[in-house]
C-alpha positions as CSV (number, residue, x, y, z in Angstrom):
1,M,266.3,-52.7,48.3
2,H,265.8,-51.6,44.7
3,Y,268.4,-52.6,42.1
4,V,268.8,-50.4,39.1
5,G,271.2,-52.0,36.7
6,L,274.1,-52.9,38.9
7,V,273.7,-50.0,41.3
8,Q,272.1,-50.8,44.7
9,I,269.8,-48.1,46.1
10,A,268.8,-48.3,49.7
11,P,265.2,-47.1,50.5
12,Q,265.0,-43.9,52.4
13,P,262.4,-43.3,55.1
14,S,261.3,-39.9,53.5
15,S,258.5,-39.8,51.0
16,E,260.8,-38.1,48.4
17,S,262.7,-41.3,47.6
18,E,259.4,-43.1,46.8
19,D,258.7,-40.6,44.1
20,V,262.2,-41.0,42.8
21,L,262.1,-44.8,42.8
22,A,258.5,-45.0,41.4
23,P,259.5,-45.3,37.7
24,F,261.9,-48.2,38.6
25,S,259.6,-50.1,40.9
26,A,256.7,-49.8,38.5
27,L,258.3,-52.1,35.9
28,P,260.2,-54.9,37.8
29,A,259.2,-57.7,35.4
30,E,260.2,-55.7,32.2
31,S,263.6,-54.8,33.6
32,D,264.3,-58.4,34.7
33,F,263.3,-59.6,31.2
34,V,265.6,-57.0,29.6
35,L,268.4,-58.1,31.9
36,A,267.9,-61.8,31.2
37,K,267.7,-61.1,27.4
38,R,271.0,-59.2,27.7
39,L,272.7,-62.0,29.6
40,V,271.5,-64.6,27.1
41,L,272.6,-62.6,24.1
42,G,276.0,-61.9,25.7
43,G,276.4,-65.6,26.4
44,L,275.6,-66.5,22.9
45,I,278.0,-63.9,21.5
46,F,280.7,-65.2,23.9
47,V,280.2,-68.8,22.9
48,S,280.1,-68.0,19.2
49,L,283.4,-66.0,19.5
50,G,285.0,-68.9,21.4
51,L,283.9,-71.4,18.8
52,G,285.1,-69.2,16.0
53,F,288.5,-68.6,17.7
54,S,289.0,-72.4,18.2
55,L,288.0,-73.0,14.6
56,V,290.7,-70.5,13.4
57,L,293.3,-72.1,15.6
58,N,292.4,-75.5,14.2
59,V,292.7,-74.3,10.7
60,L,296.1,-72.7,11.4
61,A,297.3,-75.9,13.1
62,L,296.2,-78.0,10.1
63,A,297.9,-75.6,7.7
64,H,301.3,-76.2,9.3
């Protein structure tokens, strides 16, 4: 099975599918690295937004 992004592509017995999937199967390490980098950056952004939101709530609570 080849995974392109979040889409699962089942391998076909014909030789045409190998030509179609060749660009994707040629760079498995790079695509995994890009996916991992995207996950890490998304996690950092999510954490920083959560911390900023809690900071704003704390300031509002202290103001009252």
